[in-house]
N, C-alpha and C positions, 0 to 999 in steps of 0.2 A: 432471507439468506444473508443480508448485510449484518443483521444482528448476530448471526453466528460467527461472522468474521471479526467485526470490530466492537461488538458488545453495545453499540449505541442505537441500533435500529435506524441509523441515518437521520435521526431527527435534527441533529445540529446542522447538517448540510441543508436540509429542507428549510429550516428556520432562517439560515443565513441568506438564502436566496428569495425568501418569501416576498420581500418588498420590491425586488427588481425583476426576477425571472422565475416565478413559481413553476412554470411549465418546464423550464430547463432542469430544475431540481428533480422533477419527476422523471425526465428522460435520463438524467444522470444516475438515478437509482435503478430504474426499470431495465435499461439495456444491459449494463454490465452485470448487475446482481440478479435480475430476473431472467435474463436470457443466457448470457455467457457463463457466469459462474455456476449456473444450474445445469449446464450441459454435462453429459457423462464423458468419461475419458480421462479426466484429471481430478484428483482429490483437491481439497482446499489447500493443503500444504503445498502441493505442486503449483497451484495457481498463484499462491502468494509468493513463492520463490520467483516465478516468472514475472510477476508484477513488480516486485522489489528490484529485480534486475533491469527491467524496462525503465522504471522511474529513475533508477540510478543513472542509467545510460543517457536518458534525456538530459540530465544535468541541471535542470532548472525547475524541478517539480518537488522541492523539499517539503512543502506542506502535505502533498499527497503521498510522498515517500514515507513520511513519519506516520501517517495513518496506516499505511500498509505494513510498515515494520511492526507496529502495535498489533495489527491484524494477524501478521505472521506468528507473533508470540501467542496470540489467542487461539490459533489453530494448531499449535504444537511445534512450531519451529523453535530451535534453540538459538540463543544469541550467537553461538559459533556458526551455525548454518547461515544466519543472516549476514554476519560479518564476512564469511567466505563468499557468499553470493555477491556482495558489494565489492569485495576485493577483486573478484574475477572480472568485474566490469572495467577495471583499469586497462585490461588487455584490449577491450573492444571499444570503450568509450573514452579512455584516457584517464590519467591520474587525477586531474582536477574533478572530474565527475565522481570518481571513486572516493576521493577525499571528502567531497561534499556529502556523499552518501554515508560515509563513516561518521562524520560529524552529526548527521541526522540520527543515525543509529544510537550514538552516544547519548543524545538528548532523550530519545525514547527510552533507552535502557535505564537512565537515571530516574525518569518519571515512573517507570514500572517497577523499580526496586522496592 
């Protein structure tokens, strides 16, 4: 499931935690992508919109937000849909969170160009 979303298969996450918490890496992949993302009811596009909104609203999860912005592009979200999702978070999470999200999106869009 993760490979369908971000194209990586999650290997980079597993590798980065191998020396400190390999079990955590497994949980990190199995629960969200094995259990939650695989549930019926929402397609991957909708799940990525929700995830981008949540990570933007948190305001301090830029590395994870960037991963999910790229994942959103990989499952068919347009740049405009991603930007609108992030901008809407200004209403609920504040302008600083939305600004940080937009800056993260700009970085991902530049990489993906």
